[in-house]
Biopython code that builds the backbone (N, CA, C, O; Angstrom):
import numpy as np
from Bio.PDB.StructureBuilder import StructureBuilder

atoms = [
    (1, "MET", "N", (-110.716, -21.699, -101.443)),
    (1, "MET", "CA", (-110.252, -20.428, -100.922)),
    (1, "MET", "C", (-108.753, -20.512, -100.626)),
    (1, "MET", "O", (-108.353, -21.243, -99.720)),
    (2, "PRO", "N", (-107.947, -19.809, -101.343)),
    (2, "PRO", "CA", (-106.501, -19.862, -101.128)),
    (2, "PRO", "C", (-106.052, -19.151, -99.853)),
    (2, "PRO", "O", (-104.928, -19.375, -99.404)),
    (3, "ALA", "N", (-106.886, -18.304, -99.256)),
    (3, "ALA", "CA", (-106.490, -17.571, -98.063)),
    (3, "ALA", "C", (-106.180, -18.510, -96.900)),
    (3, "ALA", "O", (-105.337, -18.183, -96.065)),
    (4, "LYS", "N", (-106.832, -19.657, -96.825)),
    (4, "LYS", "CA", (-106.560, -20.599, -95.744)),
    (4, "LYS", "C", (-105.166, -21.187, -95.882)),
    (4, "LYS", "O", (-104.537, -21.515, -94.877)),
    (5, "ASP", "N", (-104.680, -21.324, -97.082)),
    (5, "ASP", "CA", (-103.355, -21.878, -97.316)),
    (5, "ASP", "C", (-102.251, -20.869, -97.000)),
    (5, "ASP", "O", (-101.096, -21.252, -96.818)),
    (6, "LEU", "N", (-102.596, -19.598, -96.935)),
    (6, "LEU", "CA", (-101.599, -18.554, -96.716)),
    (6, "LEU", "C", (-101.366, -18.243, -95.236)),
    (6, "LEU", "O", (-100.440, -17.503, -94.903)),
    (7, "GLY", "N", (-102.174, -18.785, -94.365)),
    (7, "GLY", "CA", (-102.029, -18.513, -92.939)),
    (7, "GLY", "C", (-102.969, -17.411, -92.485)),
    (7, "GLY", "O", (-104.023, -17.188, -93.081)),
    (8, "SER", "N", (-102.575, -16.726, -91.424)),
    (8, "SER", "CA", (-103.408, -15.668, -90.841)),
    (8, "SER", "C", (-103.115, -14.330, -91.503)),
    (8, "SER", "O", (-101.982, -14.051, -91.894)),
    (9, "LYS", "N", (-104.152, -13.508, -91.622)),
    (9, "LYS", "CA", (-103.991, -12.192, -92.225)),
    (9, "LYS", "C", (-103.618, -11.190, -91.132)),
    (9, "LYS", "O", (-104.191, -11.216, -90.043)),
    (10, "HIS", "N", (-102.671, -10.321, -91.418)),
    (10, "HIS", "CA", (-102.204, -9.305, -90.470)),
    (10, "HIS", "C", (-102.191, -7.943, -91.146)),
    (10, "HIS", "O", (-102.182, -7.843, -92.373)),
    (11, "THR", "N", (-102.191, -6.896, -90.326)),
    (11, "THR", "CA", (-101.963, -5.531, -90.786)),
    (11, "THR", "C", (-100.803, -4.988, -89.971)),
    (11, "THR", "O", (-100.870, -4.961, -88.742)),
    (12, "CYS", "N", (-99.763, -4.563, -90.624)),
    (12, "CYS", "CA", (-98.551, -4.091, -89.952)),
    (12, "CYS", "C", (-98.862, -2.847, -89.119)),
    (12, "CYS", "O", (-99.542, -1.934, -89.587)),
    (13, "PHE", "N", (-98.365, -2.818, -87.891)),
    (13, "PHE", "CA", (-98.605, -1.676, -87.013)),
    (13, "PHE", "C", (-97.739, -0.473, -87.380)),
    (13, "PHE", "O", (-98.045, 0.646, -86.967)),
    (14, "LYS", "N", (-96.667, -0.675, -88.145)),
    (14, "LYS", "CA", (-95.797, 0.443, -88.540)),
    (14, "LYS", "C", (-96.206, 1.061, -89.870)),
    (14, "LYS", "O", (-96.369, 2.278, -89.967)),
    (15, "CYS", "N", (-96.374, 0.224, -90.902)),
    (15, "CYS", "CA", (-96.622, 0.764, -92.245)),
    (15, "CYS", "C", (-98.024, 0.473, -92.771)),
    (15, "CYS", "O", (-98.351, 0.872, -93.888)),
    (16, "SER", "N", (-98.849, -0.205, -92.000)),
    (16, "SER", "CA", (-100.249, -0.515, -92.334)),
    (16, "SER", "C", (-100.402, -1.424, -93.552)),
    (16, "SER", "O", (-101.468, -1.460, -94.166)),
    (17, "THR", "N", (-99.364, -2.146, -93.901)),
    (17, "THR", "CA", (-99.446, -3.091, -95.004)),
    (17, "THR", "C", (-100.200, -4.334, -94.558)),
    (17, "THR", "O", (-99.959, -4.865, -93.474)),
    (18, "LYS", "N", (-101.111, -4.790, -95.401)),
    (18, "LYS", "CA", (-101.842, -6.019, -95.109)),
    (18, "LYS", "C", (-101.088, -7.192, -95.733)),
    (18, "LYS", "O", (-100.679, -7.136, -96.893)),
    (19, "PHE", "N", (-100.910, -8.261, -94.939)),
    (19, "PHE", "CA", (-100.169, -9.408, -95.429)),
    (19, "PHE", "C", (-100.587, -10.672, -94.695)),
    (19, "PHE", "O", (-101.219, -10.601, -93.641)),
    (20, "TYR", "N", (-100.238, -11.825, -95.248)),
    (20, "TYR", "CA", (-100.464, -13.121, -94.617)),
    (20, "TYR", "C", (-99.151, -13.594, -94.016)),
    (20, "TYR", "O", (-98.079, -13.302, -94.546)),
    (21, "ASP", "N", (-99.234, -14.331, -92.899)),
    (21, "ASP", "CA", (-98.016, -14.787, -92.230)),
    (21, "ASP", "C", (-97.433, -16.068, -92.832)),
    (21, "ASP", "O", (-96.393, -16.536, -92.367)),
    (22, "MET", "N", (-98.064, -16.638, -93.837)),
    (22, "MET", "CA", (-97.607, -17.851, -94.525)),
    (22, "MET", "C", (-97.378, -19.015, -93.557)),
    (22, "MET", "O", (-96.507, -19.858, -93.769)),
    (23, "LYS", "N", (-98.177, -19.038, -92.498)),
    (23, "LYS", "CA", (-98.146, -20.093, -91.465)),
    (23, "LYS", "C", (-96.812, -20.169, -90.732)),
    (23, "LYS", "O", (-96.452, -21.221, -90.203)),
    (24, "LYS", "N", (-96.079, -19.059, -90.698)),
    (24, "LYS", "CA", (-94.822, -19.012, -89.954)),
    (24, "LYS", "C", (-95.119, -18.669, -88.499)),
    (24, "LYS", "O", (-96.110, -17.990, -88.229)),
    (25, "PRO", "N", (-94.295, -19.116, -87.553)),
    (25, "PRO", "CA", (-94.557, -18.848, -86.133)),
    (25, "PRO", "C", (-94.427, -17.365, -85.774)),
    (25, "PRO", "O", (-95.073, -16.911, -84.829)),
    (26, "VAL", "N", (-93.611, -16.604, -86.503)),
    (26, "VAL", "CA", (-93.423, -15.182, -86.235)),
    (26, "VAL", "C", (-93.901, -14.396, -87.445)),
    (26, "VAL", "O", (-93.402, -14.579, -88.556)),
    (27, "ALA", "N", (-94.880, -13.513, -87.216)),
    (27, "ALA", "CA", (-95.398, -12.681, -88.300)),
    (27, "ALA", "C", (-94.490, -11.469, -88.481)),
    (27, "ALA", "O", (-94.377, -10.637, -87.581)),
    (28, "VAL", "N", (-93.845, -11.367, -89.637)),
    (28, "VAL", "CA", (-92.947, -10.258, -89.949)),
    (28, "VAL", "C", (-93.468, -9.591, -91.216)),
    (28, "VAL", "O", (-93.759, -10.259, -92.208)),
    (29, "CYS", "N", (-93.580, -8.273, -91.171)),
    (29, "CYS", "CA", (-94.078, -7.515, -92.321)),
    (29, "CYS", "C", (-93.106, -7.656, -93.491)),
    (29, "CYS", "O", (-91.907, -7.433, -93.325)),
    (30, "PRO", "N", (-93.605, -8.021, -94.666)),
    (30, "PRO", "CA", (-92.714, -8.164, -95.821)),
    (30, "PRO", "C", (-92.226, -6.822, -96.376)),
    (30, "PRO", "O", (-91.223, -6.783, -97.090)),
    (31, "LYS", "N", (-92.914, -5.734, -96.062)),
    (31, "LYS", "CA", (-92.538, -4.435, -96.610)),
    (31, "LYS", "C", (-91.493, -3.718, -95.749)),
    (31, "LYS", "O", (-90.483, -3.240, -96.268)),
    (32, "CYS", "N", (-91.737, -3.642, -94.419)),
    (32, "CYS", "CA", (-90.815, -2.893, -93.553)),
    (32, "CYS", "C", (-90.025, -3.787, -92.594)),
    (32, "CYS", "O", (-89.083, -3.318, -91.955)),
    (33, "GLY", "N", (-90.395, -5.068, -92.482)),
    (33, "GLY", "CA", (-89.655, -6.000, -91.642)),
    (33, "GLY", "C", (-89.989, -5.933, -90.171)),
    (33, "GLY", "O", (-89.254, -6.494, -89.359)),
    (34, "ALA", "N", (-91.077, -5.263, -89.790)),
    (34, "ALA", "CA", (-91.448, -5.132, -88.384)),
    (34, "ALA", "C", (-92.018, -6.436, -87.844)),
    (34, "ALA", "O", (-92.880, -7.054, -88.469)),
    (35, "ASP", "N", (-91.533, -6.846, -86.687)),
    (35, "ASP", "CA", (-92.044, -8.028, -86.004)),
    (35, "ASP", "C", (-93.376, -7.643, -85.355)),
    (35, "ASP", "O", (-93.421, -6.731, -84.530)),
    (36, "GLN", "N", (-94.432, -8.315, -85.714)),
    (36, "GLN", "CA", (-95.769, -7.943, -85.254)),
    (36, "GLN", "C", (-96.001, -8.266, -83.779)),
    (36, "GLN", "O", (-96.996, -7.821, -83.205)),
    (37, "ARG", "N", (-95.116, -9.020, -83.165)),
    (37, "ARG", "CA", (-95.221, -9.278, -81.729)),
    (37, "ARG", "C", (-94.840, -8.040, -80.923)),
    (37, "ARG", "O", (-95.195, -7.940, -79.749)),
    (38, "GLU", "N", (-94.129, -7.104, -81.528)),
    (38, "GLU", "CA", (-93.698, -5.876, -80.848)),
    (38, "GLU", "C", (-94.720, -4.750, -80.970)),
    (38, "GLU", "O", (-94.424, -3.609, -80.613)),
    (39, "SER", "N", (-95.888, -5.048, -81.455)),
    (39, "SER", "CA", (-96.927, -4.049, -81.673)),
    (39, "SER", "C", (-97.315, -3.351, -80.372)),
    (39, "SER", "O", (-97.598, -4.024, -79.381)),
    (40, "PRO", "N", (-97.334, -2.011, -80.351)),
    (40, "PRO", "CA", (-97.757, -1.294, -79.143)),
    (40, "PRO", "C", (-99.258, -1.431, -78.891)),
    (40, "PRO", "O", (-99.731, -1.098, -77.805)),
    (41, "ALA", "N", (-100.000, -1.909, -79.866)),
    (41, "ALA", "CA", (-101.442, -2.061, -79.719)),
    (41, "ALA", "C", (-101.809, -3.294, -78.907)),
    (41, "ALA", "O", (-102.975, -3.482, -78.561)),
    (42, "LEU", "N", (-100.826, -4.135, -78.600)),
    (42, "LEU", "CA", (-101.119, -5.317, -77.794)),
    (42, "LEU", "C", (-101.539, -4.887, -76.399)),
    (42, "LEU", "O", (-100.939, -3.983, -75.818)),
    (43, "LYS", "N", (-102.551, -5.521, -75.869)),
    (43, "LYS", "CA", (-103.076, -5.155, -74.561)),
    (43, "LYS", "C", (-102.254, -5.804, -73.453)),
    (43, "LYS", "O", (-101.640, -6.854, -73.646)),
    (44, "ALA", "N", (-102.254, -5.160, -72.295)),
    (44, "ALA", "CA", (-101.548, -5.689, -71.131)),
    (44, "ALA", "C", (-102.277, -6.923, -70.618)),
    (44, "ALA", "O", (-103.466, -7.091, -70.887)),
    (45, "PRO", "N", (-101.596, -7.773, -69.894)),
    (45, "PRO", "CA", (-102.256, -8.948, -69.325)),
    (45, "PRO", "C", (-103.415, -8.533, -68.418)),
    (45, "PRO", "O", (-103.359, -7.462, -67.814)),
    (46, "PRO", "N", (-104.458, -9.351, -68.307)),
    (46, "PRO", "CA", (-105.632, -8.987, -67.513)),
    (46, "PRO", "C", (-105.309, -8.661, -66.061)),
    (46, "PRO", "O", (-105.940, -7.768, -65.495)),
    (47, "SER", "N", (-104.358, -9.341, -65.436)),
    (47, "SER", "CA", (-104.045, -9.076, -64.032)),
    (47, "SER", "C", (-103.474, -7.676, -63.852)),
    (47, "SER", "O", (-103.750, -7.026, -62.844)),
    (48, "GLU", "N", (-102.680, -7.199, -64.815)),
    (48, "GLU", "CA", (-102.093, -5.871, -64.713)),
    (48, "GLU", "C", (-103.154, -4.790, -64.926)),
    (48, "GLU", "O", (-103.102, -3.749, -64.271)),
    (49, "ARG", "N", (-104.103, -5.010, -65.817)),
    (49, "ARG", "CA", (-105.166, -4.030, -66.058)),
    (49, "ARG", "C", (-106.027, -3.857, -64.816)),
    (49, "ARG", "O", (-106.423, -2.736, -64.497)),
    (50, "LYS", "N", (-106.325, -4.934, -64.115)),
    (50, "LYS", "CA", (-107.170, -4.842, -62.925)),
    (50, "LYS", "C", (-106.471, -4.067, -61.821)),
    (50, "LYS", "O", (-107.114, -3.276, -61.130)),
    (51, "SER", "N", (-105.176, -4.270, -61.637)),
    (51, "SER", "CA", (-104.467, -3.587, -60.562)),
    (51, "SER", "C", (-104.392, -2.083, -60.818)),
    (51, "SER", "O", (-104.481, -1.293, -59.879)),
    (52, "ARG", "N", (-104.228, -1.680, -62.080)),
    (52, "ARG", "CA", (-104.199, -0.254, -62.389)),
    (52, "ARG", "C", (-105.555, 0.388, -62.160)),
    (52, "ARG", "O", (-105.629, 1.513, -61.665)),
    (53, "ALA", "N", (-106.627, -0.305, -62.511)),
    (53, "ALA", "CA", (-107.967, 0.257, -62.334)),
    (53, "ALA", "C", (-108.310, 0.370, -60.857)),
    (53, "ALA", "O", (-108.970, 1.328, -60.454)),
    (54, "ALA", "N", (-107.881, -0.581, -60.046)),
    (54, "ALA", "CA", (-108.188, -0.558, -58.628)),
    (54, "ALA", "C", (-107.355, 0.484, -57.898)),
    (54, "ALA", "O", (-107.789, 0.993, -56.864)),
    (55, "ALA", "N", (-106.179, 0.816, -58.399)),
    (55, "ALA", "CA", (-105.299, 1.764, -57.737)),
    (55, "ALA", "C", (-105.793, 3.199, -57.864)),
    (55, "ALA", "O", (-105.412, 4.045, -57.055)),
    (56, "LYS", "N", (-106.612, 3.494, -58.832)),
    (56, "LYS", "CA", (-107.095, 4.845, -59.048)),
    (56, "LYS", "C", (-108.278, 5.118, -58.124)),
    (56, "LYS", "O", (-109.314, 4.469, -58.269)),
    (57, "PRO", "N", (-108.164, 6.059, -57.172)),
    (57, "PRO", "CA", (-109.273, 6.331, -56.256)),
    (57, "PRO", "C", (-110.390, 7.103, -56.950)),
    (57, "PRO", "O", (-110.151, 7.900, -57.857)),
    (58, "ALA", "N", (-111.586, 6.851, -56.511)),
    (58, "ALA", "CA", (-112.738, 7.551, -57.067)),
    (58, "ALA", "C", (-112.786, 8.964, -56.496)),
    (58, "ALA", "O", (-112.633, 9.151, -55.289)),
    (59, "THR", "N", (-112.999, 9.959, -57.357)),
    (59, "THR", "CA", (-113.077, 11.337, -56.901)),
    (59, "THR", "C", (-114.533, 11.750, -56.821)),
    (59, "THR", "O", (-115.321, 11.424, -57.709)),
    (60, "PRO", "N", (-114.902, 12.467, -55.766)),
    (60, "PRO", "CA", (-116.293, 12.910, -55.651)),
    (60, "PRO", "C", (-116.593, 13.974, -56.703)),
    (60, "PRO", "O", (-115.700, 14.709, -57.124)),
    (61, "LEU", "N", (-117.841, 14.050, -57.120)),
    (61, "LEU", "CA", (-118.249, 15.030, -58.119)),
    (61, "LEU", "C", (-118.256, 16.443, -57.555)),
    (61, "LEU", "O", (-117.958, 17.400, -58.270)),
    (62, "VAL", "N", (-118.597, 16.581, -56.266)),
    (62, "VAL", "CA", (-118.667, 17.885, -55.625)),
    (62, "VAL", "C", (-117.812, 17.840, -54.372)),
    (62, "VAL", "O", (-117.955, 16.931, -53.555)),
    (63, "ASP", "N", (-116.920, 18.816, -54.213)),
    (63, "ASP", "CA", (-116.118, 18.899, -52.991)),
    (63, "ASP", "C", (-117.017, 19.279, -51.824)),
    (63, "ASP", "O", (-118.038, 19.943, -52.003)),
    (64, "GLU", "N", (-116.627, 18.851, -50.625)),
    (64, "GLU", "CA", (-117.419, 19.182, -49.444)),
    (64, "GLU", "C", (-117.415, 20.684, -49.199)),
    (64, "GLU", "O", (-118.422, 21.228, -48.746)),
    (65, "ALA", "N", (-116.316, 21.367, -49.485)),
    (65, "ALA", "CA", (-116.243, 22.813, -49.292)),
    (65, "ALA", "C", (-117.182, 23.527, -50.264)),
    (65, "ALA", "O", (-117.827, 24.507, -49.891)),
    (66, "ASP", "N", (-117.264, 23.046, -51.503)),
    (66, "ASP", "CA", (-118.164, 23.648, -52.479)),
    (66, "ASP", "C", (-119.626, 23.377, -52.129)),
    (66, "ASP", "O", (-120.492, 24.217, -52.370)),
    (67, "ALA", "N", (-119.896, 22.213, -51.565)),
    (67, "ALA", "CA", (-121.270, 21.865, -51.208)),
    (67, "ALA", "C", (-121.794, 22.777, -50.113)),
    (67, "ALA", "O", (-122.992, 23.056, -50.070)),
    (68, "ALA", "N", (-120.920, 23.249, -49.223)),
    (68, "ALA", "CA", (-121.348, 24.137, -48.142)),
    (68, "ALA", "C", (-121.716, 25.517, -48.678)),
    (68, "ALA", "O", (-122.464, 26.239, -48.020)),
    (69, "GLU", "N", (-121.223, 25.903, -49.836)),
    (69, "GLU", "CA", (-121.475, 27.217, -50.402)),
    (69, "GLU", "C", (-122.747, 27.289, -51.234)),
    (69, "GLU", "O", (-123.056, 28.357, -51.763)),
    (70, "VAL", "N", (-123.492, 26.207, -51.372)),
    (70, "VAL", "CA", (-124.695, 26.198, -52.177)),
    (70, "VAL", "C", (-125.746, 27.079, -51.512)),
    (70, "VAL", "O", (-126.019, 26.938, -50.320)),
    (71, "VAL", "N", (-126.331, 27.986, -52.287)),
    (71, "VAL", "CA", (-127.302, 28.941, -51.780)),
    (71, "VAL", "C", (-128.624, 28.719, -52.497)),
    (71, "VAL", "O", (-128.655, 28.518, -53.712)),
    (72, "ASP", "N", (-129.716, 28.756, -51.743)),
    (72, "ASP", "CA", (-131.029, 28.644, -52.363)),
    (72, "ASP", "C", (-131.355, 29.952, -53.076)),
    (72, "ASP", "O", (-131.179, 31.031, -52.510)),
    (73, "VAL", "N", (-131.823, 29.861, -54.297)),
    (73, "VAL", "CA", (-132.152, 31.029, -55.101)),
    (73, "VAL", "C", (-133.638, 30.978, -55.420)),
    (73, "VAL", "O", (-134.166, 29.943, -55.826)),
    (74, "GLU", "N", (-134.314, 32.129, -55.229)),
    (74, "GLU", "CA", (-135.731, 32.195, -55.561)),
    (74, "GLU", "C", (-135.871, 32.313, -57.076)),
    (74, "GLU", "O", (-135.107, 33.027, -57.725)),
    (75, "LEU", "N", (-136.857, 31.603, -57.633)),
    (75, "LEU", "CA", (-137.086, 31.615, -59.068)),
    (75, "LEU", "C", (-138.395, 32.325, -59.378)),
    (75, "LEU", "O", (-139.343, 32.260, -58.595)),
    (76, "ASP", "N", (-138.446, 33.010, -60.533)),
    (76, "ASP", "CA", (-139.690, 33.639, -60.950)),
    (76, "ASP", "C", (-140.567, 32.608, -61.652)),
    (76, "ASP", "O", (-140.240, 31.421, -61.646)),
    (77, "ALA", "N", (-141.661, 33.029, -62.249)),
    (77, "ALA", "CA", (-142.614, 32.116, -62.877)),
    (77, "ALA", "C", (-142.004, 31.365, -64.058)),
    (77, "ALA", "O", (-142.429, 30.251, -64.365)),
    (78, "ASP", "N", (-141.018, 31.958, -64.721)),
    (78, "ASP", "CA", (-140.371, 31.316, -65.867)),
    (78, "ASP", "C", (-139.270, 30.348, -65.448)),
    (78, "ASP", "O", (-138.751, 29.613, -66.289)),
    (79, "GLY", "N", (-138.907, 30.332, -64.181)),
    (79, "GLY", "CA", (-137.840, 29.462, -63.710)),
    (79, "GLY", "C", (-136.496, 30.150, -63.712)),
    (79, "GLY", "O", (-135.472, 29.514, -63.466)),
    (80, "ASP", "N", (-136.484, 31.482, -63.994)),
    (80, "ASP", "CA", (-135.236, 32.235, -63.975)),
    (80, "ASP", "C", (-134.986, 32.763, -62.561)),
    (80, "ASP", "O", (-135.941, 33.056, -61.841)),
    (81, "PRO", "N", (-133.728, 32.889, -62.153)),
    (81, "PRO", "CA", (-133.441, 33.414, -60.820)),
    (81, "PRO", "C", (-133.827, 34.885, -60.712)),
    (81, "PRO", "O", (-133.648, 35.658, -61.653)),
    (82, "LEU", "N", (-134.365, 35.261, -59.538)),
    (82, "LEU", "CA", (-134.752, 36.647, -59.289)),
    (82, "LEU", "C", (-133.528, 37.441, -58.862)),
    (82, "LEU", "O", (-132.648, 36.916, -58.179)),
    (83, "ASP", "N", (-133.469, 38.723, -59.270)),
    (83, "ASP", "CA", (-132.417, 39.607, -58.781)),
    (83, "ASP", "C", (-132.793, 40.050, -57.380)),
    (83, "ASP", "O", (-133.977, 40.164, -57.062)),
    (84, "GLU", "N", (-131.795, 40.304, -56.534)),
    (84, "GLU", "CA", (-132.071, 40.678, -55.151)),
    (84, "GLU", "C", (-132.739, 42.041, -55.050)),
    (84, "GLU", "O", (-133.590, 42.231, -54.181)),
    (85, "ASP", "N", (-132.383, 43.005, -55.914)),
    (85, "ASP", "CA", (-132.938, 44.345, -55.840)),
    (85, "ASP", "C", (-134.171, 44.515, -56.718)),
    (85, "ASP", "O", (-134.644, 45.636, -56.901)),
    (86, "GLU", "N", (-134.692, 43.436, -57.257)),
    (86, "GLU", "CA", (-135.861, 43.502, -58.122)),
    (86, "GLU", "C", (-137.096, 43.067, -57.333)),
    (86, "GLU", "O", (-137.101, 41.987, -56.742)),
    (87, "ASP", "N", (-138.139, 43.895, -57.317)),
    (87, "ASP", "CA", (-139.410, 43.550, -56.655)),
    (87, "ASP", "C", (-140.421, 43.161, -57.718)),
    (87, "ASP", "O", (-140.396, 43.700, -58.825)),
    (88, "ASP", "N", (-141.325, 42.214, -57.390)),
    (88, "ASP", "CA", (-142.331, 41.776, -58.341)),
    (88, "ASP", "C", (-143.464, 42.792, -58.461)),
    (88, "ASP", "O", (-144.110, 42.853, -59.507)),
    (89, "ASP", "N", (-143.736, 43.616, -57.395)),
    (89, "ASP", "CA", (-144.883, 44.520, -57.370)),
    (89, "ASP", "C", (-144.673, 45.682, -58.349)),
    (89, "ASP", "O", (-145.350, 45.773, -59.373)),
    (90, "ASP", "N", (-143.744, 46.550, -58.025)),
    (90, "ASP", "CA", (-143.510, 47.751, -58.806)),
    (90, "ASP", "C", (-142.039, 47.832, -59.169)),
    (90, "ASP", "O", (-141.291, 48.607, -58.573)),
    (91, "ALA", "N", (-141.622, 47.041, -60.135)),
    (91, "ALA", "CA", (-140.212, 46.955, -60.470)),
    (91, "ALA", "C", (-139.693, 48.246, -61.078)),
    (91, "ALA", "O", (-138.534, 48.587, -60.845)),
    (92, "GLY", "N", (-140.505, 48.998, -61.859)),
    (92, "GLY", "CA", (-140.015, 50.194, -62.521)),
    (92, "GLY", "C", (-140.678, 51.471, -62.055)),
    (92, "GLY", "O", (-140.317, 52.533, -62.562)),
    (93, "ASP", "N", (-141.639, 51.448, -61.110)),
    (93, "ASP", "CA", (-142.382, 52.643, -60.687)),
    (93, "ASP", "C", (-141.888, 53.103, -59.326)),
    (93, "ASP", "O", (-142.447, 52.711, -58.301)),
    (94, "ASP", "N", (-140.839, 53.938, -59.299)),
    (94, "ASP", "CA", (-140.341, 54.488, -58.043)),
    (94, "ASP", "C", (-140.909, 55.877, -57.794)),
    (94, "ASP", "O", (-140.813, 56.369, -56.669)),
    (95, "ASP", "N", (-141.514, 56.551, -58.819)),
    (95, "ASP", "CA", (-142.001, 57.908, -58.698)),
    (95, "ASP", "C", (-143.371, 57.974, -58.043)),
    (95, "ASP", "O", (-143.713, 59.031, -57.513)),
    (96, "ALA", "N", (-144.157, 56.947, -58.040)),
    (96, "ALA", "CA", (-145.540, 56.977, -57.579)),
    (96, "ALA", "C", (-145.628, 57.009, -56.138)),
    (96, "ALA", "O", (-146.729, 57.037, -55.587)),
]
sb = StructureBuilder()
sb.init_structure("model")
sb.init_model(0)
sb.init_chain("A")
sb.init_seg("    ")
for serial, (resi, resn, name, xyz) in enumerate(atoms, 1):
    if name == "N":
        sb.init_residue(resn, " ", resi, " ")
    sb.init_atom(name, np.array(xyz, "f"), 0.0, 1.0, " ", f" {name:<3s}", serial, name[0])
structure = sb.get_structure()
C-alpha cells in the first residue's frame, strides 16, 4: 500500500482538495497553500469548552408568571374544550 509511504491524508479546509502531507511536520495544501493548522474546524481545548458550558445558566421551560395564569378547562367527551356559553342539554333549542 503506497498510502503509508505518503504520510497522513488531509482535506483542505479552504478548497476541499484531498492530499497527503508527505510525512512533513506541517500539512500545507498543494493547491491553495493553506496551512491546515489554521483550520477553523479545530475544536477548542477541553478546559475552555467546559467553562463555556458551565457559564450558561439553565432557563426554566415555564415562567413563574405564566404558570400562575394556567386555567382549568372543562373537556367534552371527545377531549375538546367546552365553550363557556355552550350547554350540553339544549345547545340549539332556545325556543322551547
